N, C-alpha and C positions, 0 to 999 in steps of 0.2 A: 690643827687641822685633819680633818677625816676625809677617809675615801670619798669620791663625790658620788651622786648617786648612780649617774653610767657606770662609772668603774664598778660598783656592789651591786649594780643588776649584772654587767658583763659577767663577774666572778662567779654570781650566783648561776648562772645561764654555761659557765665552761665547767664548774665544778660538779653539776646535776649531767652534762654530758658525760663528762668522765667515769661519774659514777654509772651511769646508765651504761658503760663498756668495762663495768665491775671492775674499776678503779680501787683502790684500798685508800685506807687512810687521807680521804680527801678534806683538806681544809682550805681557809681563805685569812690570810693574815695582810691587815691594813698596813703598809708600811707606807703611806702617805706622809707622817711626821718625820720619816728618817731619808727618804728619798726624795727626789726633787722629779724624778725620771719617771715613775710610775707611783700607783696610789695602792694595789694590791697584787698579794702573788696567791696564786692557786695553787695548791702540793697536791699532788695525787701520787700514787706508784702500781704498781703491776709486777708480777712476778718472774714475767719474762719477757726480752724483745719485742716479740708478737703482739702480747699485751699491750706493751706501752704505744707500739705503732698504732694498734686499733683504735686506742684511746685519742692518741692525738687526732687520725684521723676524723673522730666522732667529734672531738673539740672543734677542730676547723669548720667540720661542716652545719656542726648546729649554730656556730658564731655567724658563719655565712650566711645561712637563711633569717639570719637579722641584720645583714647588711654589714657585719664585723671582718675585718678582713686581717691576717698578720701581717704587720710591716717588716718581720723578719722571724726565720727559723734557726735554731742552731741545734746541732745533736742527730738528724735526719737517718746519718748515714750509718750509726752503731745503733740507734735506739737504744740506748742504757741513762743517758739523760737528757730530754728532749725539752727544749725553750720553744715557746710559742709566746712573741711579744705584739701584744695588742694595743700598745701602748700605752693606756692607762691600767690595763692588766697584763700579768706576766704570768703564762701558766708554765709551772714545772711537770711534765711525767718522767716518773724515776724508776729506775728497777730499783726494786724493794733494797738490792745491795748499797745502793748509790744514797737511797735514803737514808738508810742506816749509816753508813760513812760519811755522809755532807752534815746529815741532820740540821736542816734548815731553820727548822723550827725553834733549835736550840739557840742558832745563831741570829734570829728574829725574836728572841723571847722577850723583848721587851716592847714588843709590837703588839697591838692588841689585834685578836683575830675577828672575823667575821663570821656570825654563826652561820654554817648551813645543816641543812637537814636534808637526807636523801628522802626526795616525795618515793622514789620508785621502793624503797625497803621500807617507810613507813606504808605504804600502800600493802605492799607484800605480808607485812608485820598484822594490820588490820585484818587482812583475807584470811592467814592462819590465823586466827584468833576465834573469827565468825566458825572457821571447820570443828569440824567433830574432830577430838583425839583419837588415836588409834585404839578399836573396842569400845567404842562411843558409840551407844544406837542412836540413830535416827529417827524422828517421828516423819511420816508423811505430810505434815500438815504444809 
């Protein structure tokens, strides 16, 4: 059994919201074969507590715009590892140190990942590829 279409879409929305707030190492793990309580984990990192909080706020807001609200939140006070439970998807936003220490990817390494491509980064890469490099002349065409 794989993650439901709804869970995959929710995970993609959450991952993109995290990436838009400059989360690092954003990934989605399909845990539906291993856990009965959820279909997917979204994992994201940030270098400090303020950034963790900004990412969490953006994920909540973005999903709320799609009518999806968390049923549970954990870790908000410390903002080192915040867990947002959206039932089919659980979002883990971790301080980079917690991410390295707990290594959730290693814990769930037997589970398949759901591909995630940051649309913002892809768009920025395409834009910078079209821009002239330093010292390159442009024509007035």
